[in-house]
C-alpha positions in Angstrom: 5.9 -17.3 -18.0 2.3 -18.5 -17.7 1.2 -21.2 -15.4 0.3 -24.6 -16.9 -3.2 -24.5 -18.4 -5.6 -27.3 -17.5 -7.5 -26.8 -20.8 -6.7 -25.8 -24.3 -7.8 -22.4 -25.7 -8.4 -19.2 -23.7 -8.9 -19.5 -20.0 -9.2 -16.9 -17.2 -6.2 -16.3 -15.0 -7.9 -14.3 -12.3 -6.1 -15.9 -9.4 -2.7 -16.7 -11.0 0.5 -14.7 -11.2 1.8 -14.0 -14.6 5.3 -12.6 -15.3 5.5 -10.7 -18.6 9.0 -9.6 -19.8 9.4 -7.1 -22.6 12.6 -5.6 -23.9 13.7 -2.7 -26.1 17.0 -3.4 -27.6 19.4 -5.8 -25.9 18.3 -8.0 -23.0 20.3 -9.9 -20.3 20.7 -13.7 -20.9 20.8 -15.8 -17.7 19.5 -19.0 -16.1 17.8 -17.5 -13.1 14.5 -18.8 -11.7 11.8 -16.9 -9.8 12.0 -18.0 -6.1 8.3 -17.4 -5.3 5.3 -15.4 -6.3 6.0 -12.9 -3.5 6.5 -9.3 -4.6 10.0 -9.0 -3.3 11.1 -12.1 -5.2 9.4 -10.9 -8.4 11.1 -7.5 -8.1 14.5 -9.1 -7.4 14.2 -11.4 -10.4 13.2 -8.4 -12.7 16.2 -6.4 -11.5 18.6 -9.3 -12.2 17.2 -10.1 -15.6 15.8 -6.9 -17.0 16.6 -3.2 -17.7 15.0 0.0 -16.4 12.3 1.2 -16.4 10.3 -1.4 -14.5 6.5 -1.7 -14.1 4.7 -3.6 -11.4 1.0 -4.2 -11.9 -1.5 -4.9 -9.2 0.2 -3.6 -6.1 1.7 -0.4 -4.7 5.4 -0.7 -4.3 8.2 1.7 -3.1 11.2 0.7 -5.2 13.6 3.1 -6.9 13.3 3.1 -10.8 9.9 1.3 -10.6 6.4 2.4 -11.6 3.3 0.6 -10.4 -0.2 0.4 -11.8 -3.3 -0.6 -9.8 -6.9 -1.0 -10.8 
């Protein structure tokens, strides 16, 4: 899910949140929406819609079955 772009073509997303979902095999189908761009809401959404392992980029988190990547 990428925020609406004001221009066509490639644009920088330096201050935007982007949720990227990738799957291997089957995935869960649902009609959930992300409540906000807060880390806890993003993690909750991923747990309800995805499968382990999970990866969070840009912030250190302490969640079971999650890996994080910063810098």
